[in-house]
C-alpha positions as CSV (number, residue, x, y, z in Angstrom):
1,M,147.5,139.7,67.5
2,D,148.3,136.0,67.7
3,P,149.2,134.7,64.3
4,I,147.7,131.2,65.1
5,R,144.3,132.3,66.2
6,P,142.0,134.3,63.9
7,P,140.8,137.6,65.4
8,R,137.7,137.4,67.6
9,R,134.5,138.9,66.4
10,P,132.4,140.9,68.8
11,M,129.5,139.2,70.4
12,A,126.2,139.7,68.6
13,A,123.5,141.7,70.4
14,A,120.3,139.8,71.1
15,R,117.6,141.3,68.9
16,R,115.0,138.8,69.9
17,I,114.2,137.1,73.2
18,S,112.2,133.9,73.8
19,L,108.7,134.5,75.1
20,F,108.7,131.2,77.0
21,R,111.0,129.5,79.5
22,R,111.1,125.8,79.3
23,R,111.3,123.5,82.2
24,I,111.6,119.7,82.6
25,V,109.1,118.4,85.1
26,E,109.5,115.0,86.5
27,T,106.4,113.0,87.5
28,V,105.3,109.4,88.0
29,S,104.2,108.1,84.7
30,P,100.5,107.1,84.3
31,A,101.6,103.5,83.5
32,A,103.7,103.4,86.6
33,V,100.8,104.7,88.7
34,E,98.7,101.8,87.5
35,V,101.4,99.2,88.2
36,L,102.3,100.7,91.6
37,I,98.7,100.8,92.8
38,A,97.8,97.4,91.4
39,R,100.9,95.6,92.8
40,A,100.8,97.4,96.2
41,A,100.2,95.2,99.2
42,R,97.2,96.6,101.2
43,I,96.0,96.5,104.8
44,S,92.7,98.1,105.6
45,E,90.8,98.6,108.8
46,G,87.9,100.7,110.0
47,Q,84.5,100.7,111.6
48,V,81.2,102.5,111.6
49,A,80.7,104.5,114.7
50,R,77.4,104.9,116.6
51,D,76.9,108.3,114.9
52,G,76.8,106.6,111.5
53,R,80.3,107.8,110.5
54,Y,82.9,105.5,109.0
55,Y,86.4,105.9,110.2
56,G,89.2,103.8,108.7
57,S,92.5,103.6,106.9
58,T,94.2,101.8,104.2
59,M,98.0,101.4,104.0
60,L,99.5,100.6,100.6
61,T,103.0,99.2,100.6
62,I,105.0,99.4,97.4
63,D,108.0,97.2,97.6
64,L,110.2,98.3,94.7
65,E,112.3,95.1,94.9
66,R,109.1,93.0,94.2
67,I,108.3,95.0,91.1
68,Q,111.9,95.6,89.8
69,D,111.3,93.3,86.8
70,Q,108.6,95.8,85.5
71,L,110.7,99.0,86.0
72,S,113.6,100.4,84.0
73,E,115.1,102.3,87.0
74,V,117.4,100.8,89.6
75,C,115.2,100.0,92.7
76,D,117.3,101.3,95.5
77,V,116.8,103.6,98.5
78,A,117.4,106.7,96.4
79,T,114.7,105.7,93.9
80,A,112.2,105.0,96.7
81,T,112.9,108.4,98.2
82,R,112.6,110.1,94.8
83,L,109.3,108.2,94.1
84,A,107.9,109.2,97.5
85,R,108.7,112.9,96.9
86,L,107.0,112.7,93.5
87,I,104.0,110.9,94.8
88,E,103.6,113.6,97.5
89,Q,103.5,116.3,94.8
90,Q,101.2,114.5,92.3
91,P,97.5,114.7,92.8
92,E,96.8,111.9,90.3
93,V,98.6,109.4,92.5
94,H,96.7,110.7,95.6
95,E,93.4,110.2,93.7
96,A,94.3,106.7,92.6
97,A,95.3,105.7,96.2
98,A,92.1,107.4,97.6
99,R,89.9,105.5,95.0
100,L,91.4,102.2,96.2
101,A,91.0,103.2,99.8
102,L,87.3,104.0,99.2
103,Q,86.8,100.5,97.7
104,E,88.4,99.0,100.8
105,A,86.3,101.3,103.1
106,R,83.1,100.1,101.4
107,R,84.2,96.5,101.8
108,V,85.1,96.9,105.5
109,A,82.0,99.0,106.3
110,G,79.7,96.6,104.3
111,R,77.7,99.7,103.3
112,R,77.5,102.4,100.7
113,L,79.4,105.5,101.8
114,R,78.8,109.1,100.9
115,R,80.5,112.5,101.7
116,V,83.8,110.7,101.7
117,E,87.0,112.6,102.8
118,A,90.4,111.1,102.3
119,D,93.8,112.2,103.7
120,V,96.9,110.8,101.9
121,R,100.4,110.6,103.5
122,V,103.6,109.1,102.0
123,R,106.7,107.8,103.6
124,T,109.6,105.5,102.9
125,E,111.5,102.8,104.6
126,G,114.4,101.4,102.6
127,V,113.1,100.4,99.2
128,R,109.5,100.4,100.3
129,V,107.1,103.3,99.8
130,F,104.1,103.5,102.1
131,I,101.0,105.4,101.1
132,D,98.6,105.8,104.1
133,V,95.0,106.9,103.3
134,D,92.7,107.8,106.2
135,V,89.0,107.7,105.2
136,E,86.1,109.3,106.9
137,A,82.6,109.1,105.5
138,D,78.9,109.0,106.2
139,A,77.9,105.4,106.5
140,S,74.3,105.8,107.6
141,L,72.1,103.2,106.0
142,L,71.1,104.4,102.6
143,P,68.0,103.1,100.8
144,A,68.6,100.7,98.0
145,A,68.5,102.2,94.5
146,G,65.0,103.1,93.5
147,Q,63.6,103.1,97.1
148,K,62.6,106.1,99.1
149,R,63.6,106.7,102.7
């Protein structure tokens, strides 16, 4: 026995175990979603086909350097890549982008749209994150509210 160190006590046996395992989950914050969507540059195009279907797309460009003053993170390529990965995994961001794309589709089509389908894709280039939303919808002329067909 070493006279400097006290004798070691045996390890205690675990009598209880935790029922739950804890995980830290990283997501884009709700406030950040609002800022990202509101400050994104947007380009929309589309048209109503002869069959009465609308086909179009909206590209949202989030330039992290342009909004750096509103963010606490360093806005570099690694942050853009991380943000894109989180956006891909987060339905709330897809829904916000799709809502904006639907507004744009209504504007471009000049009509009310129904049975809307949206496909969202995310990619990066440097410190910019691109959210592309393809929109397809029924754009056949609908009666005004209160009128019958």
